[in-house]
C-alpha positions in Angstrom: -12.8 -7.8 17.6 -11.7 -4.9 15.9 -13.2 -3.1 13.0 -11.0 -2.2 10.0 -13.0 0.2 8.6 -10.9 3.3 9.9 -7.8 1.8 7.9 -9.7 1.5 4.9 -10.7 5.0 5.0 -7.3 6.4 5.9 -5.8 4.7 2.7 -8.7 6.2 0.5 -6.8 9.4 1.4 -4.2 10.5 -1.2 -0.9 11.6 1.2 0.0 15.0 0.2 3.4 14.3 -0.7 2.4 11.7 -3.2 2.8 12.9 -7.0 1.7 10.1 -8.7 -2.2 9.0 -9.2 -3.6 7.7 -5.9 -5.7 4.6 -5.4 -8.3 4.4 -7.6 -10.4 1.9 -5.7 -9.8 1.0 -1.9 -12.2 -1.2 0.0 -12.2 -4.3 2.6 -12.4 -8.2 2.3 -15.6 -8.4 0.1 -14.9 -5.5 -2.4 -11.7 -7.3 -3.1 -13.3 -11.1 -4.1 -15.7 -8.9 -6.3 -12.9 -7.0 -7.9 -11.2 -10.4 -8.5 -14.4 -11.3 -10.8 -14.3 -7.9 -13.1 -11.7 -5.6 -14.8 -10.7 -3.1 -12.3 -9.2 0.2 -12.7 -5.4 0.4 -11.1 -3.9 1.1 -8.7 -6.3 -0.3 -6.0 -6.0 -1.8 -2.7 -8.1 -3.7 -0.3 -7.3 -4.2 3.6 -8.1 -7.7 4.5 -8.3 -9.2 7.8 -6.1 -12.8 8.4 -6.0 -13.3 12.1 -7.7 -12.2 15.4 -6.1 -13.4 18.9 -8.2 -12.5 21.6 -7.4 -13.1 25.3 -9.4 -11.8 28.2 -7.6 -9.5 30.6 -10.6 -8.9 33.1 -13.9 -8.1 32.9 -15.4 -6.8 29.8 -11.6 -6.3 28.3 -9.5 -8.0 25.9 -6.1 -7.7 24.5 -6.8 -8.2 20.9 -4.0 -8.8 18.2 -5.1 -8.4 14.5 -3.0 -9.2 11.4 -4.0 -8.0 8.2 -3.1 -7.5 4.7 -3.2 -4.4 2.2 -3.5 -6.3 -1.1 -2.5 -3.6 -3.9 -3.1 -3.8 -7.5 -0.8 -2.2 -10.2 -1.0 -2.2 -13.9 1.5 -4.8 -15.4 1.7 -3.2 -18.9 3.8 -5.0 -21.3 5.0 -1.5 -22.3 7.1 -0.8 -19.6 10.7 -1.2 -19.2 12.3 -4.1 -17.2 11.9 -3.4 -13.5 9.3 -0.8 -14.0 6.8 -2.5 -12.5 8.7 -3.6 -9.5 9.4 0.3 -9.0 6.1 1.5 -9.5 5.0 -1.0 -7.0 7.6 -0.1 -4.5 6.4 3.6 -4.5 2.7 2.7 -3.5 3.9 0.1 -0.9 6.1 2.7 0.6 3.2 5.5 0.8 0.8 2.8 2.3 3.4 1.9 5.3 3.9 5.3 6.0 0.5 6.0 6.1 -0.1 3.0 8.4 3.0 3.5 10.6 1.9 6.8 11.4 -1.3 6.0 12.6 -2.9 5.0 15.8 -6.2 3.3 16.1 -8.2 4.4 19.2 -7.4 1.8 22.2 -3.8 0.4 20.4 -1.3 -0.3 22.8 1.8 -0.6 20.3 2.0 0.7 17.1 1.3 -1.0 13.9 3.8 -2.8 12.6 4.9 -4.6 9.2 5.5 -8.1 8.9 6.3 -8.4 5.3 4.7 -9.1 1.9 4.8 -11.5 -1.1 3.2 -11.3 -4.7 -0.3 -12.4 -4.8 -1.0 -12.9 -8.1 0.0 -12.2 -12.0 -2.7 -11.7 -14.4 -2.7 -10.4 -17.7 -2.8 -6.6 -16.9 -2.2 -6.2 -13.1 0.0 -7.7 -10.5 -1.4 -8.1 -6.7 1.0 -8.1 -4.0 0.1 -8.0 -0.2 2.2 -6.5 2.4 0.8 -8.1 6.2 0.7 -5.9 9.1 0.0 -6.5 13.0 -1.6 -4.3 15.8 -2.6 -4.9 19.6 -5.5 -3.5 20.9 -6.7 -3.5 24.3 -10.8 -3.4 23.8 -12.6 -2.3 26.8 -16.4 -1.7 25.3 -17.7 -5.0 25.7 -20.8 -5.8 28.4 -19.2 -7.3 31.4 -19.4 -11.1 32.1 -23.0 -12.2 32.7 -23.5 -13.6 36.4 -23.0 -17.0 36.8 -26.2 -19.5 36.7 -27.7 -20.1 40.0 -26.2 -16.8 41.7 -28.7 -14.2 42.7 -28.0 -10.8 41.8 -30.3 -9.2 44.4 -30.6 -10.8 48.0 -33.3 -8.5 49.1 -35.9 -10.5 51.1 -39.7 -10.0 50.3 -40.7 -10.6 54.0 -43.0 -13.4 52.7 -41.1 -15.9 54.4 
């Protein structure tokens, strides 16, 4: 399994070339669930695991494919002109994508790949959008498989026979 915390930390940092207000809140799935219950400051983003696909490739090693969503919330103000909300959303989507596509988690065997996006929800004052990403990793920090039952590890004799 793979921790998405490094991606949350990455997205928390405002890119040097980003001129607008950066994300006021960044978190994971638990923070997203909590944010839906309260009025939140926008813009905000959350990194949420969607799927894990694991396949053993040897003793203590797995090929892990992870899909995750980055959910972005931006203000959906009635005072904006037609199309401005979508344009503002696009600015954040591009900035986050640029951060993710240039980043490599330890153990990654392929770069993070974008998989498209879609609207999550429109509420009175916010628009929620998700972009899906995929990453493939080789995880080798697992303990080796245990010895099968009934097989002795140390076959030294004690001389009591």
